[in-house]
C-alpha positions as MATLAB code, in Angstrom:
seq = 'MNQDINNIDNFEWPKASRIDMQTYPRRGLFEHFMEFEVPVVNRTLPIDLTELKSFIKENNYQFSLVIGFILTRAVNHVPELRHRILDGELVDYDKIVPAFTVLSKDKRLFFSKGVFSDVFLDDYRQNSAINERAAQGLEKHMGADNLGHIYITINPWNAYTALTFPYTKKFGSVPTFGIGKMYEEGGKIMAPLAIQNHHALTDGYHIGHFIDIVQCHLADPKLIEKSFTSEF';
ca = [
     -20.946   12.208   -0.250;
     -18.943   11.426    2.776;
     -20.432    8.961    5.229;
     -18.654    7.004    8.054;
     -19.096    3.192    7.681;
     -20.455    3.390   11.736;
     -23.456    5.464   10.261;
     -24.520    3.440    7.315;
     -27.996    2.528    8.176;
     -28.265   -1.269    7.120;
     -24.935   -2.383    7.376;
     -24.899   -5.565    9.089;
     -23.037   -8.844    8.237;
     -24.735  -11.902    6.599;
     -25.170  -14.812    8.945;
     -24.418  -18.292    8.203;
     -26.224  -21.229    9.413;
     -25.059  -24.801    8.834;
     -26.810  -27.240    6.198;
     -27.611  -30.607    7.092;
     -26.078  -32.903    4.758;
     -28.215  -35.676    5.544;
     -31.292  -34.025    3.911;
     -29.466  -31.744    1.617;
     -30.911  -32.958   -2.015;
     -27.548  -32.441   -3.899;
     -25.320  -34.172   -1.549;
     -24.030  -36.659   -4.126;
     -22.983  -33.919   -6.624;
     -21.313  -31.782   -3.618;
     -19.239  -34.462   -2.691;
     -18.206  -35.447   -6.317;
     -17.307  -31.992   -7.442;
     -15.556  -31.578   -3.983;
     -12.917  -33.992   -5.238;
     -12.122  -31.964   -8.037;
      -8.704  -29.841   -7.907;
     -10.627  -26.730   -9.741;
     -14.391  -27.170   -8.933;
     -15.332  -23.917  -10.133;
     -17.024  -23.292  -13.663;
     -16.521  -19.780  -15.844;
     -18.618  -18.888  -18.616;
     -19.112  -15.302  -20.452;
     -22.295  -14.559  -22.252;
     -23.566  -11.036  -23.736;
     -25.782   -9.120  -21.966;
     -28.021   -6.155  -23.710;
     -27.548   -3.179  -21.542;
     -29.674   -0.642  -23.815;
     -32.559    0.047  -21.797;
     -30.089   -0.357  -18.773;
     -27.982    2.736  -20.055;
     -30.997    4.949  -20.784;
     -32.384    4.359  -17.585;
     -29.160    5.243  -15.781;
     -28.474    8.312  -18.049;
     -32.147    9.541  -17.389;
     -31.652    9.239  -13.360;
     -27.927   10.037  -13.440;
     -26.964    6.828  -11.528;
     -23.446    5.241  -11.320;
     -23.660    2.149  -13.555;
     -21.535    0.001  -11.122;
     -24.052    0.344   -8.411;
     -27.246   -0.180  -10.307;
     -25.770   -3.390  -12.111;
     -24.222   -4.319   -8.657;
     -27.901   -3.960   -7.348;
     -29.162   -6.315  -10.270;
     -26.617   -8.963   -9.900;
     -26.981   -9.223   -6.171;
     -30.810   -9.228   -6.132;
     -30.712  -12.016   -8.584;
     -28.373  -13.850   -6.343;
     -30.526  -13.469   -3.268;
     -33.223  -14.976   -5.259;
     -31.522  -18.214   -5.948;
     -30.985  -20.059   -2.746;
     -27.901  -22.233   -4.272;
     -26.149  -19.208   -4.850;
     -26.293  -18.101   -1.421;
     -24.580  -21.512   -0.125;
     -20.633  -21.476    0.927;
     -18.195  -23.654    1.896;
     -16.959  -22.361    5.094;
     -14.264  -24.094    7.156;
     -15.031  -27.133    5.155;
     -18.695  -27.271    6.230;
     -21.419  -26.289    3.727;
     -23.519  -23.037    4.943;
     -26.597  -21.110    3.633;
     -26.378  -17.372    4.249;
     -29.427  -15.482    5.223;
     -28.392  -12.764    2.444;
     -25.649  -12.071    0.177;
     -24.261   -8.548    0.036;
     -22.228   -7.156   -3.069;
     -18.426   -6.884   -2.818;
     -17.116   -4.165   -5.271;
     -13.641   -3.826   -6.835;
     -13.009    0.046   -6.598;
     -10.199    2.252   -8.533;
      -8.856    5.154   -6.816;
      -8.066    8.272   -8.437;
      -4.472    7.215   -8.668;
      -5.271    4.109  -10.307;
      -5.086    1.891   -7.444;
      -7.090   -1.211   -6.782;
      -8.977   -1.565   -3.418;
     -11.736   -3.666   -2.364;
     -15.224   -3.004   -0.600;
     -17.996   -4.683    0.949;
     -21.516   -3.204    0.364;
     -25.198   -3.338    1.847;
     -28.158   -5.004    0.285;
     -31.580   -4.328    1.947;
     -33.658   -5.029   -1.715;
     -34.497   -1.491   -1.326;
     -32.746    0.129   -4.267;
     -32.246    3.868   -3.412;
     -31.257    3.115    0.267;
     -28.717    0.562   -1.007;
     -27.675    2.849   -3.668;
     -26.894    5.475   -1.101;
     -24.944    3.560    1.417;
     -22.853    1.556   -1.114;
     -21.723    5.150   -2.978;
     -20.720    5.878    0.630;
     -18.896    2.888    1.323;
     -17.130    2.791   -2.268;
     -15.990    6.368   -1.594;
     -14.269    5.264    1.326;
     -12.742    2.462   -0.329;
     -11.157    4.284   -2.945;
      -9.325    6.457   -0.497;
      -8.022    3.147    1.283;
     -10.014    3.130    4.103;
     -11.987   -0.104    4.002;
      -9.945   -2.582    2.087;
      -9.829   -6.013    3.463;
     -13.227   -5.102    5.423;
     -14.824   -8.300    6.840;
     -12.783  -10.317    4.408;
     -13.859  -13.820    6.495;
     -17.253  -13.468    6.045;
     -18.266  -15.359    2.835;
     -21.736  -13.808    2.473;
     -20.996  -11.742   -0.438;
     -20.525  -11.944   -4.270;
     -17.421  -10.309   -5.944;
     -18.493   -7.860   -8.752;
     -15.679   -5.915  -10.850;
     -16.165   -3.874  -14.070;
     -13.562   -3.617  -16.672;
     -14.433   -0.796  -19.105;
     -11.342   -1.245  -20.741;
     -11.675   -4.595  -22.490;
     -14.315   -6.613  -24.181;
     -13.811  -10.245  -24.014;
     -15.710  -13.382  -25.316;
     -14.751  -15.381  -22.480;
     -12.748  -14.624  -19.104;
     -11.301  -16.711  -16.361;
     -11.245  -15.497  -12.739;
      -8.352  -16.376  -10.114;
      -9.372  -19.466   -8.035;
      -8.422  -20.174   -4.395;
      -9.807  -22.678   -2.270;
     -10.898  -20.387    0.753;
     -13.181  -18.072   -1.391;
     -13.814  -20.675   -4.264;
     -17.216  -20.757   -3.149;
     -18.007  -17.189   -3.853;
     -19.480  -16.526   -6.966;
     -17.871  -13.965   -9.119;
     -18.987  -12.027  -11.806;
     -17.254   -9.399  -14.378;
     -18.802   -6.734  -16.720;
     -16.372   -6.124  -19.666;
     -16.322   -2.816  -22.186;
     -19.544   -2.248  -23.771;
     -19.969   -2.301  -27.571;
     -22.635   -1.827  -30.181;
     -24.197   -4.636  -32.115;
     -27.223   -4.567  -34.157;
     -28.172   -1.257  -32.510;
     -27.724   -2.207  -29.210;
     -25.461   -1.774  -26.479;
     -24.239   -5.058  -25.415;
     -21.446   -6.146  -22.815;
     -19.803   -9.563  -21.608;
     -20.871  -10.963  -18.425;
     -18.453  -13.431  -16.985;
     -19.393  -15.837  -14.029;
     -17.618  -18.102  -12.135;
     -19.465  -20.512   -9.781;
     -18.683  -23.484   -7.929;
     -20.045  -26.581   -9.314;
     -20.470  -28.413   -5.889;
     -22.924  -26.047   -5.238;
     -24.712  -25.058   -8.466;
     -25.688  -26.539  -11.705;
     -26.463  -25.168  -14.877;
     -30.186  -24.821  -13.906;
     -29.141  -22.420  -11.261;
     -27.015  -20.235  -13.202;
     -29.981  -20.127  -15.685;
     -32.218  -19.034  -13.015;
     -29.952  -16.205  -12.103;
     -29.561  -15.295  -15.861;
     -33.225  -14.943  -15.983;
     -33.681  -12.323  -13.048;
     -30.671  -10.370  -14.487;
     -32.256  -10.307  -17.985;
     -35.880   -9.188  -16.679;
     -34.160   -6.145  -15.119;
     -32.260   -5.343  -17.941;
     -35.063   -5.568  -20.388;
     -37.190   -3.209  -17.616;
     -34.855   -1.293  -15.260;
     -37.646   -0.112  -13.378;
     -38.135   -2.929  -11.771;
     -35.186   -2.149   -9.329;
     -37.695    0.283   -8.222;
     -40.064   -2.554   -7.134;
     -40.344   -5.449   -5.054;
     -39.516   -8.595   -6.952;
     -40.271  -12.448   -6.913;
     -38.895  -14.901   -9.125;
     -41.268  -17.334  -11.034;
     -38.410  -18.956  -13.149;
];
């Protein structure tokens, strides 16, 4: 599949709007955690991929693009996970898109920014094309100054019980997700999911909301083909 990025139907940058700190309900927590040198939280939990793997095999999908859609949809359904710190100000993005790490055939690592319209087949087709270009070194650093994304990395070579991501202040408010090597346990296919989030923007409740949405989709992968409303 070879598509030029200029022909990607739904490719548009997420737009940020400034949040009024006078009415922001988490202002106290925001100001508290912004004083921390490293204000991010890292956690790793096991996720059950049994149903998802069967669904992917049945439809001949790429795992990275399907799990990427699920993670991105979950983030978009949790307003706090759409918040970012941009030039020192708290902003809310109208949507969040996935940013993938892509390994080229000669084992070099590149980055891409994908699309998210919440229509799975459209997003799958377009993100496949974007990642193919990224693997050729054609899309690295694309739109790096736009923070309306999440980082998604797939590491099929290592199973881990804990993972800490690199931290930099400029991109520290961007949530990061890592999927590790799959393994069998109790007749199920499991994998570790590592999550990094900025504590000035999100608490355990918000991550719990995100995880609930992810687990709903892992238990019933056909949800990706339908509109979804979270009732957490």
